[in-house]
N, C-alpha and C positions, 0 to 999 in steps of 0.2 A: 659472693654472696647472691642467692636466687632470689626470683620473685615473691616466695612466702617471707622471707627474710625481709627484704625490704619494705614489703606492706606492714610486717609488725614495726620496722622504725618508727614510720609514717603516724601508727595507731598509738602508741607510747606515749605522743605527745601531745594526744586528743584533750580537748577540753568538751566535759558534755554537760550541758544544760538543757533542763528540763522546768518549763514553766506551767503551772497551772495555776486557772483562773475560775471561780466559781462568781457570780456577779449575777445581782438583781437589777432589770434593764430597763429602758423606757419603755412605756405601758403602751404604746405607740406603736411599737416593733411586735408587730403582730404574728409574723410567719418568715422563714427561711428557703423561697423555693429552688431548686437547683442553680437557677443562674447568679441569682444574689450572692448563693453561697462560693460559687465561681470568682463572682468580682470581689467577695473578701479575700477569698486566698490570691488574687491575683495580688492585689493592692499589699497584703502581708509577706505576701513572698518578693515583692519591689520592693520594700519599706525595712526588710533583712537583709536580702541580698541573696535568696535561697533560690532554687532551680526544682520543680516539678519533678517528680517522677512517676510518673503514669500517670489515668487520669482519676478526676476528682472521686472519690466514692459518697454517695449521695441518698438517704433515704427518708420519707416520710414515715413518721411514728403509726406505725399499724396495731399499737396499743392506746386503745382512747380514752385511759386515766390515765396517760402520758401523753398528752397532745404537741407535737412539736416536730422537727426537723433534727436529721444529724447527720454530718460527714467527715471523712477521713481523707488527706489527701499526703500518700509519700511525697519526702521530697528528696533529693539526693543525698540529703545529711541525714533524715531519721525522718519523721512525719508532724505532722499538726492535725486536730481533731475539735469537732466543738459538736453540742449539744443545744440545742433550743427548745425551752417549754414554754408554751403558753397556757396561762394557768385561767382559768374563768373568771378568779376576780382582782385581774392586770397584773400580778407580781409576776409579770416574767423573768425567766432567769435563763442563763450560759453558763456552759459548763466546758471549758476551753484548757488543752492543750497544748504548747509546741518543745519537742525534741528534738536536738539539734546537738554535732559534734559541730558545729560550724559558730563560733561563736555569735551573738545577735542582742541587742539594747533592749531592756525591757521595758525600759520608758515608750519606747516607740514600738511596742507590741503593742501595749494599755494603749496608747493614744489610737491606734488601727480600730483596737477594742471600740474605744468610746467612740469613736466616730463613726461605727457602722451600726453599734446598739447600742446607744446613749447609756452607759454605764452610770446605774444611780447610787450603789452600793455593792464595794465589790471586796475578796481578798484571794490571797493566793498563796502560790510557795513556788521560791526560784531552789530547786537542788541541783546543786554544780558539784561536778565528780569529774576526777581528772585521773589515769590513774598513774597509780606509786603513790596517791596521797590521798586524806582522808577526806569526804565529803564534806559541803558544808550548807547548808541550808537554810534561806532567809523567808521571811514571813512577810508577804505583802499585806498592804491593805489602802482602803482608801473610797472616798466620796465624791462625786463631783469632780472628775480631773483633778484627783490629787495623789499620789502616790507618797506612801511612805513605806519604807524600809527599815525592819527590826531584824537585827541577830539572832 
């Protein structure tokens, strides 16, 4: 058996999880500077037991119609990204993705998001796929620290 065949055997058993969360967050959270984004990523990766692959990519909005910051962190099992938008009416929001072929606890990820951003109201999707089986999708919703999963 060659290295490519061995790698294919490893890949055949992988589970792929893609969590997306859209949230209205605390109006007290007004910006996500690069150092705060790095702290968030460090806590997230520590919580889910994942490792960074390269440096955090971070940017301040150049389109002032959508003020905020965005970040992407490649991880050894895929990536996470977050977009933060600060609105003049105080309804700040985030759009978060975590995609990984290493399983993770969705509740712990939601807890990390809530701790950092103060989730007021949120919804999301957990997309679960594995080689050789049909994908599964769960809808996630929550308000103030609650997590409800519906198939």
